[in-house]
C-alpha positions in Angstrom: 101.0 74.0 124.0 102.2 77.1 125.8 104.3 79.9 124.3 107.9 79.8 125.4 108.2 83.5 125.9 111.7 84.4 127.3 111.7 87.5 129.6 115.0 88.9 130.7 115.5 88.6 134.4 115.3 92.4 134.7 112.0 92.6 132.8 110.6 89.6 134.7 111.4 91.1 138.1 110.0 94.5 137.0 106.7 92.9 136.0 106.5 91.0 139.2 107.2 94.1 141.2 104.8 96.1 139.1 107.5 98.7 138.2 107.5 100.5 134.9 108.5 98.7 131.7 108.6 100.0 128.1 108.7 97.7 125.1 110.9 98.6 122.2 110.8 97.1 118.7 114.0 95.8 117.1 113.5 96.3 113.3 114.7 99.9 113.6 118.0 98.5 114.8 118.3 95.5 112.4 116.8 97.0 109.2 116.5 100.7 109.7 120.0 101.9 110.5 123.5 101.2 109.2 126.1 99.5 111.3 127.7 100.3 113.7 125.4 103.2 114.4 122.5 100.9 114.9 124.0 99.3 117.9 124.8 102.7 119.5 121.2 103.8 118.9 119.9 100.6 120.5 121.9 101.2 123.6 120.9 104.9 123.6 117.2 104.1 123.4 117.4 101.6 126.3 119.3 104.3 128.3 116.6 106.9 127.6 114.1 104.4 129.1 116.2 103.9 132.2 116.8 107.6 132.6 113.0 108.0 132.6 112.7 105.6 135.5 111.5 102.5 133.6 113.0 99.2 132.4 113.6 98.7 128.7 112.3 95.5 127.0 113.6 95.3 123.5 111.7 92.5 121.7 113.1 90.0 119.1 113.0 86.4 118.2 116.2 84.5 118.6 116.6 80.9 117.3 112.8 80.4 117.3 112.3 81.8 120.8 110.5 85.2 121.4 112.5 87.4 123.8 111.1 90.3 125.7 114.2 92.1 127.0 117.6 91.5 125.6 121.0 91.2 127.3 124.0 93.0 125.8 124.8 90.0 123.6 121.3 89.8 122.3 121.2 93.5 121.5 124.5 93.3 119.7 123.3 90.3 117.7 120.2 92.2 116.6 122.5 95.0 115.4 125.2 92.9 113.6 123.5 89.7 112.3 122.8 90.4 108.6 120.7 87.3 108.2 117.9 88.3 110.5 114.3 88.1 109.2 111.9 91.1 109.6 109.0 89.7 111.5 105.5 90.9 111.6 102.9 89.1 113.7 102.0 86.9 110.8 105.6 85.7 110.6 105.9 84.6 114.2 104.5 81.1 113.8 106.9 80.4 111.0 109.8 81.8 112.9 109.0 79.7 116.0 108.3 76.6 114.0 111.6 76.8 112.0 113.9 78.1 114.7 114.5 81.3 112.8 115.8 84.6 114.2 114.4 88.0 113.4 113.7 91.5 114.5 110.1 92.4 115.3 108.0 95.1 113.6 105.2 97.0 115.3 102.7 94.3 115.0 104.9 91.5 116.4 106.4 93.7 119.1 102.9 94.8 120.3 101.6 91.3 120.4 104.6 89.8 122.3 104.9 92.7 124.7 101.2 92.5 125.5 101.5 88.7 126.0 104.3 89.4 128.5 102.1 91.9 130.4 103.7 95.1 129.2 101.3 97.9 128.7 103.5 100.7 127.1 105.4 100.4 123.8 107.5 103.1 122.0 108.2 103.1 118.3 108.9 105.6 115.5 105.9 105.6 113.1 103.2 103.1 112.5 102.3 101.4 109.3 98.9 102.3 107.8 96.8 102.5 104.7 99.0 102.8 101.5 98.4 105.4 98.8 96.3 104.0 96.0 94.6 101.6 98.5 91.3 101.7 96.6 93.1 99.8 93.8 95.6 97.6 95.8 93.8 97.2 99.2 97.3 97.5 100.7 97.1 98.1 104.4 99.7 97.5 107.1 99.0 94.6 109.5 99.8 97.0 112.3 96.2 98.4 112.2 94.4 95.1 112.6 96.7 93.9 115.3 96.3 97.1 117.3 92.5 96.7 117.0 92.9 93.4 119.0 95.7 94.3 121.5 95.5 96.2 124.7 98.7 98.2 124.6 99.6 101.9 124.6 101.7 102.8 121.6 103.7 106.1 121.6 104.6 107.0 118.0 105.1 110.0 115.7 102.0 109.2 113.8 102.2 107.0 110.7 104.9 107.1 108.0 104.3 110.1 105.7 104.6 107.9 102.6 101.2 106.5 103.5 97.6 107.8 103.0 97.3 109.6 106.4 93.6 110.6 106.1 92.6 107.1 105.1 94.7 105.6 107.9 93.0 107.8 110.5 89.6 106.8 109.1 90.6 103.1 109.3 91.8 103.5 112.9 88.4 105.0 113.7 86.6 102.1 112.1 88.8 99.7 114.2 87.9 101.5 117.4 91.6 102.3 118.1 91.6 105.4 120.3 94.0 108.1 118.9 95.1 111.1 121.1 97.5 113.8 120.3 100.2 114.6 122.9 100.2 118.3 123.3 99.1 118.7 119.7 95.7 119.2 118.0 97.0 117.8 114.7 98.2 114.3 113.9 102.0 114.2 113.5 103.5 113.5 110.1 106.4 111.2 111.2 109.3 113.2 109.8 107.1 116.3 110.2 105.6 117.9 113.3 102.2 117.9 111.7 100.4 116.1 108.9 97.7 118.8 108.9 95.1 116.2 109.9 93.2 117.0 113.1 92.9 114.7 116.1 89.8 114.7 118.3 91.6 114.5 121.6 94.6 116.3 123.0 96.3 115.2 126.2 98.9 117.4 128.0 100.6 115.1 130.4 101.7 111.5 131.0 99.3 111.4 133.9 96.4 112.1 131.6 97.5 109.3 129.3 97.6 106.8 132.2 94.1 108.0 133.2 92.9 107.2 129.7 94.5 103.7 130.0 92.6 103.2 133.2 89.5 104.3 131.5 90.0 101.6 128.8 90.2 99.0 131.5 87.2 100.3 133.4 85.1 100.0 130.3 86.1 96.3 129.9 85.4 96.6 126.2 87.2 95.2 123.1 91.0 94.9 123.7 92.0 97.7 121.4 95.2 99.8 121.6 95.6 103.4 122.7 97.6 105.4 120.1 99.6 108.4 121.6 100.6 110.6 118.7 103.7 112.5 119.8 105.1 115.0 117.2 108.8 115.4 116.5 110.0 118.7 117.8 109.6 121.4 115.2 113.2 122.4 115.3 114.2 118.7 114.6 111.7 117.9 111.8 112.6 117.4 108.2 112.2 120.6 106.2 108.6 120.4 104.9 109.4 121.7 101.5 112.3 119.2 101.1 110.0 116.4 102.4 107.2 117.1 99.9 109.6 117.5 97.0 111.6 114.3 97.7 108.4 112.3 98.5 106.9 113.3 95.2 110.1 112.1 93.5 110.0 108.8 95.5 106.4 108.0 94.5 107.2 108.7 90.8 110.3 106.5 91.0 108.3 103.7 92.6 105.7 103.8 89.8 108.4 103.9 87.1 110.3 101.0 88.6 107.0 99.0 89.3 107.7 98.7 93.0 104.7 97.1 94.7 103.6 95.3 97.8 106.0 94.8 100.7 108.8 96.3 98.7 107.1 99.7 98.6 107.8 101.0 102.1 111.6 100.1 102.2 112.0 101.6 98.7 110.3 104.9 99.5 112.0 105.2 102.9 115.4 104.5 101.3 114.7 107.0 98.6 114.0 109.7 101.2 117.2 109.0 103.1 119.3 109.1 100.0 117.7 112.2 98.4 117.5 114.2 101.7 121.2 113.6 102.4 120.3 111.6 105.5 118.1 114.4 107.0 115.0 112.1 107.0 116.9 109.5 109.0 117.9 112.2 111.6 114.3 113.4 111.9 113.2 109.8 112.3 115.7 109.3 115.1 114.7 112.5 116.8 111.1 111.3 116.8 112.0 107.9 118.2 114.0 109.5 121.0 111.1 111.7 122.0 108.6 108.8 121.8 110.8 106.6 124.0 111.2 109.3 126.6 107.5 110.0 126.7 106.7 106.2 126.9 108.9 106.0 130.0 107.0 108.9 131.6 103.7 107.2 130.8 104.9 103.8 132.1 105.9 105.4 135.4 102.5 107.1 135.8 100.7 103.8 134.8 102.7 101.8 137.4 102.1 104.4 140.1 98.3 103.8 139.7 98.5 100.0 139.5 96.5 98.1 142.1 
């Protein structure tokens, strides 16, 4: 039984012509932003990709069918349908089998984009190893999926609510290549730097594309390439405010016994509320930068395609 993977006509033609394509996740639209701003941001992100010379491919599952590239109606549905599921890779079989609709997280988007033949994917921040992981063994499915998927992910690091050093160690164990884009330290999602060093620093989209070609030349395990692109310093969340509010969020989560999958949305929501929305603006600044860089990388990658 083959996967019924619906590519928009624009994405299908771009892949046939070997022109640049950038995959975009849809959960930031459906679950990460309030209406109607989420629809405007969805259109803005696709516009940034086009302005960079690539074709946007927003990914989602609609009525049990995975879509790679949405038309205007599909994009609006993602932004306005309050009944959408939040789909990681593990949820895809259930969504397909029951005819459900949902927005895709990093793991589901990366998988579906790679299945479609797309090599570059832009997002905000990855999931990772959670704080207190030695007791809970709580780790995002993003990491394992990226250890088995050949795709280049442009992100602003991992969400700062996570255990960043442990996440970097886990990525090393999983053989996921991590490079800093014009930075020697790993970004902190809302912050320009987490303070953790990266082993490799690349200075251009051409260098990123060259590393991608190096991956293919080695013909090794199908792991991802993680391009860590920091939010501009003048657009980051104030570090002192970040640290103070995050400490309060962690205390509140413990007090209210928030655990498991509820932890991340609780902490992120707390940050938005107690920073007066500043964390959301830093998040969006990071996403815009990542989408723009992903378009540059996709153009360089397509230019060197056989």
